[in-house]
PQR file with spaces between the fields and no chain letter, atoms N, CA, C, O and H, PARSE charges and radii, in Angstrom:
ATOM       1  N    MET     1      -9.461  -16.930   12.492 -0.4000 1.5000
ATOM       2  CA   MET     1      -8.427  -16.063   11.976 -0.0000 2.0000
ATOM       3  C    MET     1      -8.283  -16.219   10.467  0.5500 1.7000
ATOM       4  O    MET     1      -7.921  -15.264    9.780 -0.5500 1.4000
ATOM       5  N    ALA     2      -8.558  -17.387    9.952 -0.4000 1.5000
ATOM       6  CA   ALA     2      -8.443  -17.590    8.509 -0.0000 2.0000
ATOM       7  C    ALA     2      -9.422  -16.715    7.747  0.5500 1.7000
ATOM       8  O    ALA     2      -9.121  -16.260    6.643 -0.5500 1.4000
ATOM       9  H    ALA     2      -8.852  -18.163   10.510  0.4000 1.0000
ATOM      10  N    ASP     3     -10.599  -16.472    8.330 -0.4000 1.5000
ATOM      11  CA   ASP     3     -11.577  -15.600    7.672 -0.0000 2.0000
ATOM      12  C    ASP     3     -11.065  -14.172    7.566  0.5500 1.7000
ATOM      13  O    ASP     3     -11.288  -13.514    6.550 -0.5500 1.4000
ATOM      14  H    ASP     3     -10.843  -16.841    9.227  0.4000 1.0000
ATOM      15  N    ALA     4     -10.387  -13.684    8.591 -0.4000 1.5000
ATOM      16  CA   ALA     4      -9.837  -12.328    8.562 -0.0000 2.0000
ATOM      17  C    ALA     4      -8.786  -12.206    7.464  0.5500 1.7000
ATOM      18  O    ALA     4      -8.739  -11.199    6.758 -0.5500 1.4000
ATOM      19  H    ALA     4     -10.206  -14.219    9.416  0.4000 1.0000
ATOM      20  N    THR     5      -7.953  -13.216    7.319 -0.4000 1.5000
ATOM      21  CA   THR     5      -6.941  -13.209    6.265 -0.0000 2.0000
ATOM      22  C    THR     5      -7.599  -13.203    4.896  0.5500 1.7000
ATOM      23  O    THR     5      -7.156  -12.492    3.993 -0.5500 1.4000
ATOM      24  H    THR     5      -7.992  -14.035    7.892  0.4000 1.0000
ATOM      25  N    ALA     6      -8.639  -13.980    4.740 -0.4000 1.5000
ATOM      26  CA   ALA     6      -9.359  -14.025    3.466 -0.0000 2.0000
ATOM      27  C    ALA     6      -9.962  -12.664    3.156  0.5500 1.7000
ATOM      28  O    ALA     6      -9.986  -12.252    1.996 -0.5500 1.4000
ATOM      29  H    ALA     6      -8.999  -14.557    5.473  0.4000 1.0000
ATOM      30  N    ASP     7     -10.451  -11.957    4.173 -0.4000 1.5000
ATOM      31  CA   ASP     7     -11.057  -10.642    3.974 -0.0000 2.0000
ATOM      32  C    ASP     7     -10.048   -9.637    3.424  0.5500 1.7000
ATOM      33  O    ASP     7     -10.337   -8.956    2.440 -0.5500 1.4000
ATOM      34  H    ASP     7     -10.431  -12.292    5.115  0.4000 1.0000
ATOM      35  N    TRP     8      -8.865   -9.532    4.040 -0.4000 1.5000
ATOM      36  CA   TRP     8      -7.912   -8.546    3.548 -0.0000 2.0000
ATOM      37  C    TRP     8      -7.300   -8.975    2.223  0.5500 1.7000
ATOM      38  O    TRP     8      -6.937   -8.124    1.409 -0.5500 1.4000
ATOM      39  H    TRP     8      -8.630  -10.086    4.839  0.4000 1.0000
ATOM      40  N    ARG     9      -7.179  -10.269    1.992 -0.4000 1.5000
ATOM      41  CA   ARG     9      -6.678  -10.721    0.685 -0.0000 2.0000
ATOM      42  C    ARG     9      -7.679  -10.382   -0.413  0.5500 1.7000
ATOM      43  O    ARG     9      -7.296   -9.969   -1.508 -0.5500 1.4000
ATOM      44  H    ARG     9      -7.473  -10.960    2.653  0.4000 1.0000
ATOM      45  N    ALA    10      -8.956  -10.559   -0.114 -0.4000 1.5000
ATOM      46  CA   ALA    10      -9.999  -10.209   -1.092 -0.0000 2.0000
ATOM      47  C    ALA    10      -9.986   -8.702   -1.347  0.5500 1.7000
ATOM      48  O    ALA    10     -10.121   -8.262   -2.489 -0.5500 1.4000
ATOM      49  H    ALA    10      -9.267  -10.895    0.775  0.4000 1.0000
ATOM      50  N    ALA    11      -9.826   -7.917   -0.287 -0.4000 1.5000
ATOM      51  CA   ALA    11      -9.770   -6.459   -0.442 -0.0000 2.0000
ATOM      52  C    ALA    11      -8.578   -6.057   -1.302  0.5500 1.7000
ATOM      53  O    ALA    11      -8.690   -5.150   -2.126 -0.5500 1.4000
ATOM      54  H    ALA    11      -9.717   -8.275    0.641  0.4000 1.0000
ATOM      55  N    LEU    12      -7.442   -6.717   -1.120 -0.4000 1.5000
ATOM      56  CA   LEU    12      -6.260   -6.407   -1.936 -0.0000 2.0000
ATOM      57  C    LEU    12      -6.468   -6.785   -3.398  0.5500 1.7000
ATOM      58  O    LEU    12      -5.992   -6.089   -4.295 -0.5500 1.4000
ATOM      59  H    LEU    12      -7.350   -7.454   -0.450  0.4000 1.0000
ATOM      60  N    THR    13      -7.169   -7.870   -3.636 -0.4000 1.5000
ATOM      61  CA   THR    13      -7.445   -8.280   -5.013 -0.0000 2.0000
ATOM      62  C    THR    13      -8.338   -7.267   -5.717  0.5500 1.7000
ATOM      63  O    THR    13      -8.059   -6.866   -6.846 -0.5500 1.4000
ATOM      64  H    THR    13      -7.556   -8.435   -2.907  0.4000 1.0000
ATOM      65  N    VAL    14      -9.407   -6.857   -5.051 -0.4000 1.5000
ATOM      66  CA   VAL    14     -10.324   -5.873   -5.630 -0.0000 2.0000
ATOM      67  C    VAL    14      -9.617   -4.522   -5.748  0.5500 1.7000
ATOM      68  O    VAL    14      -9.826   -3.797   -6.720 -0.5500 1.4000
ATOM      69  H    VAL    14      -9.634   -7.183   -4.133  0.4000 1.0000
ATOM      70  N    MET    15      -8.780   -4.181   -4.760 -0.4000 1.5000
ATOM      71  CA   MET    15      -8.014   -2.940   -4.798 -0.0000 2.0000
ATOM      72  C    MET    15      -7.096   -2.915   -6.005  0.5500 1.7000
ATOM      73  O    MET    15      -7.015   -1.915   -6.720 -0.5500 1.4000
ATOM      74  H    MET    15      -8.610   -4.770   -3.970  0.4000 1.0000
ATOM      75  N    SER    16      -6.411   -4.015   -6.224 -0.4000 1.5000
ATOM      76  CA   SER    16      -5.509   -4.116   -7.362 -0.0000 2.0000
ATOM      77  C    SER    16      -6.270   -3.909   -8.671  0.5500 1.7000
ATOM      78  O    SER    16      -5.812   -3.187   -9.557 -0.5500 1.4000
ATOM      79  H    SER    16      -6.476   -4.826   -5.643  0.4000 1.0000
ATOM      80  N    ASP    17      -7.417   -4.538   -8.782 -0.4000 1.5000
ATOM      81  CA   ASP    17      -8.250   -4.369   -9.985 -0.0000 2.0000
ATOM      82  C    ASP    17      -8.649   -2.906  -10.175  0.5500 1.7000
ATOM      83  O    ASP    17      -8.666   -2.405  -11.300 -0.5500 1.4000
ATOM      84  H    ASP    17      -7.789   -5.124   -8.062  0.4000 1.0000
ATOM      85  N    ALA    18      -8.968   -2.223   -9.078 -0.4000 1.5000
ATOM      86  CA   ALA    18      -9.367   -0.812   -9.166 -0.0000 2.0000
ATOM      87  C    ALA    18      -8.208    0.053   -9.662  0.5500 1.7000
ATOM      88  O    ALA    18      -8.398    0.896  -10.539 -0.5500 1.4000
ATOM      89  H    ALA    18      -8.954   -2.630   -8.164  0.4000 1.0000
ATOM      90  N    PHE    19      -7.018   -0.148   -9.112 -0.4000 1.5000
ATOM      91  CA   PHE    19      -5.858    0.626   -9.556 -0.0000 2.0000
ATOM      92  C    PHE    19      -5.532    0.336  -11.024  0.5500 1.7000
ATOM      93  O    PHE    19      -5.224    1.256  -11.781 -0.5500 1.4000
ATOM      94  H    PHE    19      -6.864   -0.833   -8.399  0.4000 1.0000
ATOM      95  N    ILE    20      -5.597   -0.914  -11.423 -0.4000 1.5000
ATOM      96  CA   ILE    20      -5.313   -1.278  -12.809 -0.0000 2.0000
ATOM      97  C    ILE    20      -6.315   -0.617  -13.748  0.5500 1.7000
ATOM      98  O    ILE    20      -5.958   -0.216  -14.856 -0.5500 1.4000
ATOM      99  H    ILE    20      -5.847   -1.662  -10.808  0.4000 1.0000
ATOM     100  N    ALA    21      -7.567   -0.502  -13.311 -0.4000 1.5000
ATOM     101  CA   ALA    21      -8.609    0.127  -14.125 -0.0000 2.0000
ATOM     102  C    ALA    21      -8.507    1.652  -14.118  0.5500 1.7000
ATOM     103  O    ALA    21      -9.202    2.323  -14.880 -0.5500 1.4000
ATOM     104  H    ALA    21      -7.857   -0.828  -12.411  0.4000 1.0000
ATOM     105  N    GLY    22      -7.654    2.193  -13.270 -0.4000 1.5000
ATOM     106  CA   GLY    22      -7.488    3.641  -13.199 -0.0000 2.0000
ATOM     107  C    GLY    22      -8.384    4.320  -12.176  0.5500 1.7000
ATOM     108  O    GLY    22      -8.456    5.548  -12.138 -0.5500 1.4000
ATOM     109  H    GLY    22      -7.090    1.648  -12.651  0.4000 1.0000
ATOM     110  N    ASN    23      -9.064    3.544  -11.350 -0.4000 1.5000
ATOM     111  CA   ASN    23      -9.941    4.094  -10.322 -0.0000 2.0000
ATOM     112  C    ASN    23      -9.147    4.224   -9.012  0.5500 1.7000
ATOM     113  O    ASN    23      -9.292    3.418   -8.093 -0.5500 1.4000
ATOM     114  H    ASN    23      -9.006    2.546  -11.381  0.4000 1.0000
ATOM     115  N    ASN    24      -8.311    5.260   -8.962 -0.4000 1.5000
ATOM     116  CA   ASN    24      -7.420    5.420   -7.812 -0.0000 2.0000
ATOM     117  C    ASN    24      -8.170    5.694   -6.519  0.5500 1.7000
ATOM     118  O    ASN    24      -7.756    5.218   -5.461 -0.5500 1.4000
ATOM     119  H    ASN    24      -8.194    5.914   -9.708  0.4000 1.0000
ATOM     120  N    GLN    25      -9.252    6.440   -6.574 -0.4000 1.5000
ATOM     121  CA   GLN    25     -10.005    6.733   -5.348 -0.0000 2.0000
ATOM     122  C    GLN    25     -10.520    5.440   -4.716  0.5500 1.7000
ATOM     123  O    GLN    25     -10.381    5.236   -3.510 -0.5500 1.4000
ATOM     124  H    GLN    25      -9.589    6.826   -7.432  0.4000 1.0000
ATOM     125  N    ARG    26     -11.113    4.573   -5.530 -0.4000 1.5000
ATOM     126  CA   ARG    26     -11.610    3.286   -5.005 -0.0000 2.0000
ATOM     127  C    ARG    26     -10.448    2.427   -4.524  0.5500 1.7000
ATOM     128  O    ARG    26     -10.552    1.762   -3.493 -0.5500 1.4000
ATOM     129  H    ARG    26     -11.226    4.740   -6.510  0.4000 1.0000
ATOM     130  N    GLY    27      -9.347    2.437   -5.259 -0.4000 1.5000
ATOM     131  CA   GLY    27      -8.176    1.673   -4.842 -0.0000 2.0000
ATOM     132  C    GLY    27      -7.659    2.111   -3.483  0.5500 1.7000
ATOM     133  O    GLY    27      -7.290    1.276   -2.657 -0.5500 1.4000
ATOM     134  H    GLY    27      -9.262    2.977   -6.096  0.4000 1.0000
ATOM     135  N    GLU    28      -7.630    3.427   -3.244 -0.4000 1.5000
ATOM     136  CA   GLU    28      -7.170    3.943   -1.961 -0.0000 2.0000
ATOM     137  C    GLU    28      -8.117    3.558   -0.829  0.5500 1.7000
ATOM     138  O    GLU    28      -7.676    3.240    0.276 -0.5500 1.4000
ATOM     139  H    GLU    28      -7.930    4.105   -3.915  0.4000 1.0000
ATOM     140  N    GLU    29      -9.419    3.586   -1.107 -0.4000 1.5000
ATOM     141  CA   GLU    29     -10.396    3.172   -0.102 -0.0000 2.0000
ATOM     142  C    GLU    29     -10.198    1.704    0.273  0.5500 1.7000
ATOM     143  O    GLU    29     -10.243    1.332    1.445 -0.5500 1.4000
ATOM     144  H    GLU    29      -9.778    3.844   -2.004  0.4000 1.0000
ATOM     145  N    LEU    30      -9.978    0.883   -0.751 -0.4000 1.5000
ATOM     146  CA   LEU    30      -9.791   -0.547   -0.494 -0.0000 2.0000
ATOM     147  C    LEU    30      -8.447   -0.829    0.175  0.5500 1.7000
ATOM     148  O    LEU    30      -8.332   -1.782    0.945 -0.5500 1.4000
ATOM     149  H    LEU    30      -9.942    1.185   -1.704  0.4000 1.0000
ATOM     150  N    LEU    31      -7.437   -0.019   -0.106 -0.4000 1.5000
ATOM     151  CA   LEU    31      -6.154   -0.148    0.590 -0.0000 2.0000
ATOM     152  C    LEU    31      -6.362    0.083    2.087  0.5500 1.7000
ATOM     153  O    LEU    31      -5.868   -0.683    2.914 -0.5500 1.4000
ATOM     154  H    LEU    31      -7.531    0.755   -0.731  0.4000 1.0000
ATOM     155  N    SER    32      -7.087    1.132    2.424 -0.4000 1.5000
ATOM     156  CA   SER    32      -7.380    1.404    3.843 -0.0000 2.0000
ATOM     157  C    SER    32      -8.155    0.256    4.475  0.5500 1.7000
ATOM     158  O    SER    32      -7.869   -0.152    5.601 -0.5500 1.4000
ATOM     159  H    SER    32      -7.489    1.754    1.753  0.4000 1.0000
ATOM     160  N    LEU    33      -9.127   -0.256    3.751 -0.4000 1.5000
ATOM     161  CA   LEU    33      -9.932   -1.376    4.260 -0.0000 2.0000
ATOM     162  C    LEU    33      -9.054   -2.600    4.515  0.5500 1.7000
ATOM     163  O    LEU    33      -9.189   -3.262    5.545 -0.5500 1.4000
ATOM     164  H    LEU    33      -9.359    0.075    2.837  0.4000 1.0000
ATOM     165  N    ALA    34      -8.159   -2.898    3.583 -0.4000 1.5000
ATOM     166  CA   ALA    34      -7.276   -4.054    3.741 -0.0000 2.0000
ATOM     167  C    ALA    34      -6.341   -3.871    4.935  0.5500 1.7000
ATOM     168  O    ALA    34      -6.136   -4.798    5.718 -0.5500 1.4000
ATOM     169  H    ALA    34      -8.049   -2.361    2.746  0.4000 1.0000
ATOM     170  N    LEU    35      -5.772   -2.664    5.069 -0.4000 1.5000
ATOM     171  CA   LEU    35      -4.874   -2.410    6.202 -0.0000 2.0000
ATOM     172  C    LEU    35      -5.635   -2.476    7.525  0.5500 1.7000
ATOM     173  O    LEU    35      -5.138   -3.033    8.504 -0.5500 1.4000
ATOM     174  H    LEU    35      -5.938   -1.911    4.433  0.4000 1.0000
ATOM     175  N    ASP    36      -6.832   -1.912    7.553 -0.4000 1.5000
ATOM     176  CA   ASP    36      -7.660   -1.988    8.767 -0.0000 2.0000
ATOM     177  C    ASP    36      -8.040   -3.428    9.086  0.5500 1.7000
ATOM     178  O    ASP    36      -8.247   -3.780   10.247 -0.5500 1.4000
ATOM     179  H    ASP    36      -7.236   -1.459    6.758  0.4000 1.0000
ATOM     180  N    GLY    37      -8.130   -4.260    8.049 -0.4000 1.5000
ATOM     181  CA   GLY    37      -8.484   -5.661    8.230 -0.0000 2.0000
ATOM     182  C    GLY    37      -7.320   -6.557    8.596  0.5500 1.7000
ATOM     183  O    GLY    37      -7.492   -7.759    8.794 -0.5500 1.4000
ATOM     184  H    GLY    37      -7.961   -3.974    7.106  0.4000 1.0000
ATOM     185  N    GLY    38      -6.124   -5.970    8.689 -0.4000 1.5000
ATOM     186  CA   GLY    38      -4.968   -6.742    9.134 -0.0000 2.0000
ATOM     187  C    GLY    38      -3.945   -7.087    8.073  0.5500 1.7000
ATOM     188  O    GLY    38      -3.013   -7.845    8.341 -0.5500 1.4000
ATOM     189  H    GLY    38      -5.984   -4.993    8.528  0.4000 1.0000
ATOM     190  N    ALA    39      -4.097   -6.551    6.878 -0.4000 1.5000
ATOM     191  CA   ALA    39      -3.097   -6.835    5.835 -0.0000 2.0000
ATOM     192  C    ALA    39      -1.750   -6.260    6.250  0.5500 1.7000
ATOM     193  O    ALA    39      -1.684   -5.122    6.715 -0.5500 1.4000
ATOM     194  H    ALA    39      -4.854   -5.935    6.661  0.4000 1.0000
ATOM     195  N    PRO    40      -0.686   -7.019    6.093 -0.5600 1.5000
ATOM     196  CA   PRO    40       0.643   -6.494    6.406  0.2800 2.0000
ATOM     197  C    PRO    40       0.984   -5.334    5.460  0.5500 1.7000
ATOM     198  O    PRO    40       0.677   -5.380    4.269 -0.5500 1.4000
ATOM     199  N    TRP    41       1.615   -4.311    6.005 -0.4000 1.5000
ATOM     200  CA   TRP    41       1.959   -3.110    5.249 -0.0000 2.0000
ATOM     201  C    TRP    41       2.765   -3.458    4.001  0.5500 1.7000
ATOM     202  O    TRP    41       2.471   -2.950    2.919 -0.5500 1.4000
ATOM     203  H    TRP    41       1.865   -4.274    6.973  0.4000 1.0000
ATOM     204  N    ASP    42       3.772   -4.312    4.134 -0.4000 1.5000
ATOM     205  CA   ASP    42       4.625   -4.622    2.988 -0.0000 2.0000
ATOM     206  C    ASP    42       3.869   -5.352    1.887  0.5500 1.7000
ATOM     207  O    ASP    42       4.138   -5.134    0.706 -0.5500 1.4000
ATOM     208  H    ASP    42       4.011   -4.725    5.014  0.4000 1.0000
ATOM     209  N    VAL    43       2.936   -6.207    2.252 -0.4000 1.5000
ATOM     210  CA   VAL    43       2.126   -6.919    1.257 -0.0000 2.0000
ATOM     211  C    VAL    43       1.200   -5.934    0.551  0.5500 1.7000
ATOM     212  O    VAL    43       1.072   -5.965   -0.673 -0.5500 1.4000
ATOM     213  H    VAL    43       2.717   -6.385    3.212  0.4000 1.0000
ATOM     214  N    ALA    44       0.560   -5.069    1.315 -0.4000 1.5000
ATOM     215  CA   ALA    44      -0.384   -4.108    0.740 -0.0000 2.0000
ATOM     216  C    ALA    44       0.317   -3.129   -0.191  0.5500 1.7000
ATOM     217  O    ALA    44      -0.155   -2.883   -1.301 -0.5500 1.4000
ATOM     218  H    ALA    44       0.664   -5.044    2.309  0.4000 1.0000
ATOM     219  N    THR    45       1.436   -2.570    0.249 -0.4000 1.5000
ATOM     220  CA   THR    45       2.117   -1.577   -0.584 -0.0000 2.0000
ATOM     221  C    THR    45       2.750   -2.191   -1.821  0.5500 1.7000
ATOM     222  O    THR    45       2.784   -1.552   -2.873 -0.5500 1.4000
ATOM     223  H    THR    45       1.820   -2.770    1.151  0.4000 1.0000
ATOM     224  N    SER    46       3.247   -3.401   -1.719 -0.4000 1.5000
ATOM     225  CA   SER    46       3.802   -4.042   -2.918 -0.0000 2.0000
ATOM     226  C    SER    46       2.689   -4.391   -3.908  0.5500 1.7000
ATOM     227  O    SER    46       2.909   -4.361   -5.118 -0.5500 1.4000
ATOM     228  H    SER    46       3.219   -3.919   -0.865  0.4000 1.0000
ATOM     229  N    THR    47       1.511   -4.718   -3.409 -0.4000 1.5000
ATOM     230  CA   THR    47       0.370   -4.980   -4.290 -0.0000 2.0000
ATOM     231  C    THR    47      -0.032   -3.703   -5.020  0.5500 1.7000
ATOM     232  O    THR    47      -0.335   -3.738   -6.213 -0.5500 1.4000
ATOM     233  H    THR    47       1.332   -4.742   -2.425  0.4000 1.0000
ATOM     234  N    VAL    48      -0.038   -2.574   -4.310 -0.4000 1.5000
ATOM     235  CA   VAL    48      -0.335   -1.283   -4.941 -0.0000 2.0000
ATOM     236  C    VAL    48       0.697   -0.988   -6.027  0.5500 1.7000
ATOM     237  O    VAL    48       0.337   -0.607   -7.141 -0.5500 1.4000
ATOM     238  H    VAL    48       0.207   -2.545   -3.341  0.4000 1.0000
ATOM     239  N    ALA    49       1.966   -1.161   -5.708 -0.4000 1.5000
ATOM     240  CA   ALA    49       3.023   -0.876   -6.677 -0.0000 2.0000
ATOM     241  C    ALA    49       2.886   -1.740   -7.930  0.5500 1.7000
ATOM     242  O    ALA    49       3.046   -1.242   -9.045 -0.5500 1.4000
ATOM     243  H    ALA    49       2.259   -1.470   -4.803  0.4000 1.0000
ATOM     244  N    GLN    50       2.595   -3.011   -7.759 -0.4000 1.5000
ATOM     245  CA   GLN    50       2.420   -3.899   -8.903 -0.0000 2.0000
ATOM     246  C    GLN    50       1.224   -3.490   -9.748  0.5500 1.7000
ATOM     247  O    GLN    50       1.288   -3.526  -10.977 -0.5500 1.4000
ATOM     248  H    GLN    50       2.465   -3.416   -6.854  0.4000 1.0000
ATOM     249  N    ALA    51       0.131   -3.101   -9.093 -0.4000 1.5000
ATOM     250  CA   ALA    51      -1.075   -2.699   -9.821 -0.0000 2.0000
ATOM     251  C    ALA    51      -0.845   -1.409  -10.595  0.5500 1.7000
ATOM     252  O    ALA    51      -1.254   -1.294  -11.750 -0.5500 1.4000
ATOM     253  H    ALA    51       0.079   -3.073   -8.095  0.4000 1.0000
ATOM     254  N    LEU    52      -0.193   -0.438   -9.964 -0.4000 1.5000
ATOM     255  CA   LEU    52       0.079    0.817  -10.653 -0.0000 2.0000
ATOM     256  C    LEU    52       1.051    0.617  -11.807  0.5500 1.7000
ATOM     257  O    LEU    52       0.927    1.257  -12.852 -0.5500 1.4000
ATOM     258  H    LEU    52       0.139   -0.531   -9.025  0.4000 1.0000
ATOM     259  N    SER    53       2.000   -0.258  -11.615 -0.4000 1.5000
ATOM     260  CA   SER    53       2.936   -0.584  -12.679 -0.0000 2.0000
ATOM     261  C    SER    53       2.209   -1.244  -13.854  0.5500 1.7000
ATOM     262  O    SER    53       2.481   -0.937  -15.015 -0.5500 1.4000
ATOM     263  H    SER    53       2.100   -0.777  -10.767  0.4000 1.0000
ATOM     264  N    ALA    54       1.298   -2.139  -13.544 -0.4000 1.5000
ATOM     265  CA   ALA    54       0.509   -2.794  -14.597 -0.0000 2.0000
ATOM     266  C    ALA    54      -0.362   -1.775  -15.321  0.5500 1.7000
ATOM     267  O    ALA    54      -0.524   -1.854  -16.538 -0.5500 1.4000
ATOM     268  H    ALA    54       1.078   -2.388  -12.601  0.4000 1.0000
ATOM     269  N    ARG    55      -0.921   -0.824  -14.589 -0.4000 1.5000
ATOM     270  CA   ARG    55      -1.743    0.230  -15.197 -0.0000 2.0000
ATOM     271  C    ARG    55      -0.909    1.064  -16.164  0.5500 1.7000
ATOM     272  O    ARG    55      -1.338    1.350  -17.282 -0.5500 1.4000
ATOM     273  H    ARG    55      -0.789   -0.760  -13.599  0.4000 1.0000
ATOM     274  N    ARG    56       0.272    1.448  -15.728 -0.4000 1.5000
ATOM     275  CA   ARG    56       1.135    2.262  -16.584 -0.0000 2.0000
ATOM     276  C    ARG    56       1.578    1.484  -17.814  0.5500 1.7000
ATOM     277  O    ARG    56       1.643    2.037  -18.912 -0.5500 1.4000
ATOM     278  H    ARG    56       0.621    1.216  -14.819  0.4000 1.0000
ATOM     279  N    ALA    57       1.877    0.223  -17.638 -0.4000 1.5000
ATOM     280  CA   ALA    57       2.302   -0.605  -18.768 -0.0000 2.0000
ATOM     281  C    ALA    57       1.168   -0.767  -19.778  0.5500 1.7000
ATOM     282  O    ALA    57       1.399   -0.736  -20.987 -0.5500 1.4000
ATOM     283  H    ALA    57       1.824   -0.227  -16.747  0.4000 1.0000
ATOM     284  N    SER    58      -0.050   -0.940  -19.282 -0.4000 1.5000
ATOM     285  CA   SER    58      -1.174   -1.119  -20.197 -0.0000 2.0000
ATOM     286  C    SER    58      -1.546    0.184  -20.890  0.5500 1.7000
ATOM     287  O    SER    58      -2.123    0.165  -21.977 -0.5500 1.4000
ATOM     288  H    SER    58      -0.237   -0.965  -18.300  0.4000 1.0000
ATOM     289  N    ALA    59      -1.221    1.316  -20.270 -0.4000 1.5000
ATOM     290  CA   ALA    59      -1.516    2.616  -20.863 -0.0000 2.0000
ATOM     291  C    ALA    59      -0.414    3.057  -21.817  0.5500 1.7000
ATOM     292  O    ALA    59      -0.562    4.059  -22.518 -0.5500 1.4000
ATOM     293  H    ALA    59      -0.752    1.332  -19.387  0.4000 1.0000
ATOM     294  N    GLY    60       0.686    2.317  -21.847 -0.4000 1.5000
ATOM     295  CA   GLY    60       1.786    2.654  -22.750 -0.0000 2.0000
ATOM     296  C    GLY    60       2.584    3.862  -22.300  0.5500 1.7000
ATOM     297  O    GLY    60       3.185    4.549  -23.126 -0.5500 1.4000
ATOM     298  H    GLY    60       0.806    1.504  -21.278  0.4000 1.0000
ATOM     299  N    VAL    61       2.598    4.130  -21.002 -0.4000 1.5000
ATOM     300  CA   VAL    61       3.314    5.295  -20.495 -0.0000 2.0000
ATOM     301  C    VAL    61       4.803    5.181  -20.770  0.5500 1.7000
ATOM     302  O    VAL    61       5.450    6.179  -21.084 -0.5500 1.4000
ATOM     303  H    VAL    61       2.110    3.572  -20.331  0.4000 1.0000
ATOM     304  N    LEU    62       5.345    4.008  -20.658 -0.4000 1.5000
ATOM     305  CA   LEU    62       6.767    3.810  -20.915 -0.0000 2.0000
ATOM     306  C    LEU    62       6.951    3.158  -22.282  0.5500 1.7000
ATOM     307  O    LEU    62       7.106    1.941  -22.385 -0.5500 1.4000
ATOM     308  H    LEU    62       4.819    3.196  -20.403  0.4000 1.0000
ATOM     309  N    SER    63       6.934    3.950  -23.290 -0.4000 1.5000
ATOM     310  CA   SER    63       7.163    3.389  -24.619 -0.0000 2.0000
ATOM     311  C    SER    63       8.662    3.408  -24.914  0.5500 1.7000
ATOM     312  O    SER    63       9.435    4.066  -24.217 -0.5500 1.4000
ATOM     313  H    SER    63       6.808    4.938  -23.206  0.4000 1.0000
ATOM     314  N    ALA    64       9.053    2.690  -25.940 -0.4000 1.5000
ATOM     315  CA   ALA    64      10.473    2.532  -26.265 -0.0000 2.0000
ATOM     316  C    ALA    64      11.109    3.842  -26.715  0.5500 1.7000
ATOM     317  O    ALA    64      12.320    4.003  -26.570 -0.5500 1.4000
ATOM     318  H    ALA    64       8.425    2.156  -26.506  0.4000 1.0000
ATOM     319  N    ASP    65      10.344    4.774  -27.250 -0.4000 1.5000
ATOM     320  CA   ASP    65      10.941    6.007  -27.756 -0.0000 2.0000
ATOM     321  C    ASP    65      10.945    7.141  -26.727  0.5500 1.7000
ATOM     322  O    ASP    65      11.342    8.259  -27.056 -0.5500 1.4000
ATOM     323  H    ASP    65       9.360    4.643  -27.367  0.4000 1.0000
ATOM     324  N    VAL    66      10.520    6.882  -25.514 -0.4000 1.5000
ATOM     325  CA   VAL    66      10.566    7.887  -24.457 -0.0000 2.0000
ATOM     326  C    VAL    66      11.735    7.554  -23.536  0.5500 1.7000
ATOM     327  O    VAL    66      11.737    6.501  -22.898 -0.5500 1.4000
ATOM     328  H    VAL    66      10.198    5.974  -25.247  0.4000 1.0000
ATOM     329  N    PRO    67      12.737    8.449  -23.458 -0.5600 1.5000
ATOM     330  CA   PRO    67      13.889    8.133  -22.610  0.2800 2.0000
ATOM     331  C    PRO    67      13.528    8.179  -21.138  0.5500 1.7000
ATOM     332  O    PRO    67      12.710    8.995  -20.712 -0.5500 1.4000
ATOM     333  N    LEU    68      14.138    7.305  -20.370 -0.4000 1.5000
ATOM     334  CA   LEU    68      13.954    7.287  -18.934 -0.0000 2.0000
ATOM     335  C    LEU    68      14.812    8.376  -18.313  0.5500 1.7000
ATOM     336  O    LEU    68      15.898    8.664  -18.817 -0.5500 1.4000
ATOM     337  H    LEU    68      14.802    6.642  -20.716  0.4000 1.0000
ATOM     338  N    PRO    69      14.347    8.990  -17.224 -0.5600 1.5000
ATOM     339  CA   PRO    69      15.166   10.003  -16.559  0.2800 2.0000
ATOM     340  C    PRO    69      16.418    9.379  -15.980  0.5500 1.7000
ATOM     341  O    PRO    69      16.403    8.231  -15.538 -0.5500 1.4000
ATOM     342  N    SER    70      17.507   10.144  -15.983 -0.4000 1.5000
ATOM     343  CA   SER    70      18.763    9.600  -15.442 -0.0000 2.0000
ATOM     344  C    SER    70      19.024   10.066  -14.059  0.5500 1.7000
ATOM     345  O    SER    70      20.037    9.699  -13.465 -0.5500 1.4000
ATOM     346  H    SER    70      17.518   11.078  -16.342  0.4000 1.0000
């Protein structure tokens, strides 16, 4: 069972890297692979959210002079 956990954790790591790099198609494929491999939904989706947030932060989408929607 430890090998199965390692498999989905590895898939989530590579998935996160793909989303951060802006390769959403590959990230989505790896998300499916991780979920099919037994990754818990909450772990997988929070990893996606963190990766997308990191991508946006590195792209400067939320700069200080752009107001946030209210």
